[in-house]
C-alpha positions as a Markdown table, in Angstrom:
| # | Residue | x | y | z |
|---|---|---|---|---|
| 1 | Met | 0.5 | 17.0 | 9.2 |
| 2 | Thr | 2.4 | 13.9 | 8.3 |
| 3 | Tyr | 2.6 | 10.4 | 9.8 |
| 4 | Val | 5.4 | 9.0 | 11.9 |
| 5 | Val | 6.6 | 5.5 | 12.6 |
| 6 | Thr | 7.3 | 5.1 | 16.4 |
| 7 | Glu | 9.3 | 2.6 | 18.4 |
| 8 | Ser | 6.4 | 0.2 | 18.4 |
| 9 | Cys | 7.7 | -0.9 | 15.0 |
| 10 | Ile | 11.1 | -1.9 | 16.3 |
| 11 | Arg | 11.6 | -5.7 | 16.0 |
| 12 | Cys | 8.0 | -6.1 | 14.6 |
| 13 | Lys | 8.3 | -4.6 | 11.2 |
| 14 | Tyr | 5.1 | -6.1 | 9.8 |
| 15 | Met | 5.2 | -4.0 | 6.6 |
| 16 | Asp | 1.4 | -4.1 | 6.0 |
| 17 | Cys | 1.5 | -0.3 | 5.8 |
| 18 | Val | 3.8 | -0.4 | 2.7 |
| 19 | Glu | 1.3 | -2.1 | 0.5 |
| 20 | Val | -1.4 | 0.6 | 1.0 |
| 21 | Cys | 0.8 | 3.7 | 0.7 |
| 22 | Pro | -0.2 | 5.5 | -2.5 |
| 23 | Val | 3.1 | 7.5 | -2.7 |
| 24 | Asp | 5.7 | 4.9 | -1.5 |
| 25 | Cys | 7.1 | 7.0 | 1.3 |
| 26 | Phe | 8.3 | 4.1 | 3.5 |
| 27 | Tyr | 12.0 | 3.4 | 4.0 |
| 28 | Val | 13.4 | 0.2 | 5.5 |
| 29 | Gly | 15.9 | -0.2 | 8.3 |
| 30 | Glu | 17.3 | -3.4 | 9.8 |
| 31 | Asn | 14.6 | -3.6 | 12.4 |
| 32 | Met | 12.0 | -0.9 | 11.7 |
| 33 | Leu | 10.4 | 1.3 | 9.0 |
| 34 | Val | 10.2 | 5.0 | 8.7 |
| 35 | Ile | 8.1 | 7.5 | 6.7 |
| 36 | His | 9.7 | 10.3 | 4.8 |
| 37 | Pro | 7.8 | 13.4 | 6.0 |
| 38 | Asp | 8.3 | 15.3 | 2.8 |
| 39 | Glu | 6.8 | 12.5 | 0.7 |
| 40 | Cys | 3.9 | 11.6 | 3.0 |
| 41 | Ile | 0.6 | 13.1 | 1.7 |
| 42 | Asp | -1.2 | 12.7 | 5.0 |
| 43 | Cys | -3.8 | 10.3 | 3.6 |
| 44 | Gly | -3.7 | 8.2 | 6.7 |
| 45 | Val | -4.3 | 4.8 | 5.0 |
| 46 | Cys | -1.2 | 3.3 | 6.6 |
| 47 | Glu | -2.2 | 4.0 | 10.2 |
| 48 | Pro | -5.0 | 1.4 | 10.6 |
| 49 | Glu | -3.0 | -1.2 | 8.6 |
| 50 | Cys | -0.2 | -1.4 | 11.2 |
| 51 | Pro | -0.8 | -4.4 | 13.5 |
| 52 | Ala | 1.7 | -3.0 | 16.0 |
| 53 | Glu | -0.1 | 0.4 | 16.1 |
| 54 | Ala | 3.3 | 2.0 | 15.4 |
| 55 | Ile | 2.1 | 4.7 | 13.0 |
| 56 | Val | 0.7 | 8.0 | 14.4 |
| 57 | Pro | 0.0 | 11.5 | 13.1 |
| 58 | Asp | 2.8 | 13.9 | 13.9 |
| 59 | Ser | 0.4 | 15.8 | 16.1 |
| 60 | Asp | 0.2 | 12.8 | 18.5 |
| 61 | Asp | 2.4 | 13.1 | 21.6 |
| 62 | Arg | 4.0 | 9.7 | 20.8 |
| 63 | Ala | 5.4 | 11.1 | 17.5 |
| 64 | Ala | 7.5 | 13.9 | 19.1 |
| 65 | Ala | 10.6 | 11.8 | 19.8 |
| 66 | Trp | 10.4 | 9.9 | 16.5 |
| 67 | Gly | 9.7 | 12.6 | 13.8 |
| 68 | Glu | 13.3 | 13.7 | 13.4 |
| 69 | Leu | 14.5 | 10.0 | 13.4 |
| 70 | Asn | 12.0 | 9.3 | 10.5 |
| 71 | Arg | 13.3 | 12.2 | 8.5 |
| 72 | Gln | 16.9 | 11.3 | 9.1 |
| 73 | Tyr | 16.7 | 7.7 | 8.2 |
| 74 | Ala | 14.3 | 8.2 | 5.3 |
| 75 | Gly | 17.2 | 10.0 | 3.7 |
| 76 | Thr | 19.6 | 7.1 | 4.1 |
| 77 | Trp | 17.7 | 3.9 | 4.1 |
| 78 | Pro | 16.3 | 2.2 | 0.9 |
| 79 | Asn | 12.8 | 2.9 | -0.2 |
| 80 | Ile | 10.4 | 0.0 | 0.2 |
| 81 | Thr | 7.3 | -0.4 | -2.0 |
| 82 | Arg | 6.3 | -4.0 | -1.4 |
| 83 | Lys | 5.5 | -5.9 | 1.8 |
| 84 | Gly | 8.2 | -8.3 | 2.8 |
| 85 | Glu | 8.2 | -11.0 | 5.4 |
| 86 | Pro | 8.2 | -9.7 | 9.0 |
| 87 | Pro | 10.7 | -11.1 | 11.4 |
| 88 | Asp | 9.9 | -14.6 | 12.7 |
| 89 | Asp | 9.6 | -13.3 | 16.2 |
| 90 | Ala | 7.5 | -10.2 | 15.3 |
| 91 | Asp | 4.5 | -11.4 | 17.3 |
| 92 | Val | 6.7 | -11.8 | 20.4 |
| 93 | Trp | 7.8 | -8.2 | 20.2 |
| 94 | Lys | 4.4 | -6.7 | 19.4 |
| 95 | Gly | 3.1 | -4.6 | 22.3 |
| 96 | Lys | 6.4 | -4.6 | 24.2 |
| 97 | Glu | 7.3 | -1.2 | 25.6 |
| 98 | Asp | 10.7 | 0.6 | 25.8 |
| 99 | Lys | 12.0 | -0.8 | 22.5 |
| 100 | Ala | 13.9 | 2.4 | 21.6 |
| 101 | Lys | 17.2 | 1.0 | 23.0 |
| 102 | Leu | 16.9 | -1.8 | 20.4 |
| 103 | Phe | 16.8 | 0.6 | 17.4 |
| 104 | Ser | 19.3 | -0.2 | 14.7 |
| 105 | Pro | 20.6 | 2.6 | 12.4 |
| 106 | Glu | 21.6 | 0.0 | 9.8 |
| 107 | Pro | 19.7 | -0.1 | 6.5 |
| 108 | Gly | 17.4 | -2.9 | 5.7 |
| 109 | Thr | 16.7 | -4.7 | 2.4 |
| 110 | Ala | 14.0 | -3.4 | 0.1 |
């Protein structure tokens, strides 16, 4: 089992999860984070840290559509090891549904 970042992260990108990850398996895009499934050790410490509740185990139904996206972009986006500043409007986007259409494939800044 591994953990997956889902669409709830899009436009929120709080990054609290990055600080607690013992293996630095988070990668940063323009408007969301992803977890590299081959680096994740399944410890689960990131899941409760996410204010947007965007991180789920890959066994969760919500992970199905996002597992491959996490793998793909973890291979191209920069690794992030320290929490940065979330977007100014993160709280506005928290809890909104159907954010998949807002996904940006562009890399973020670590």
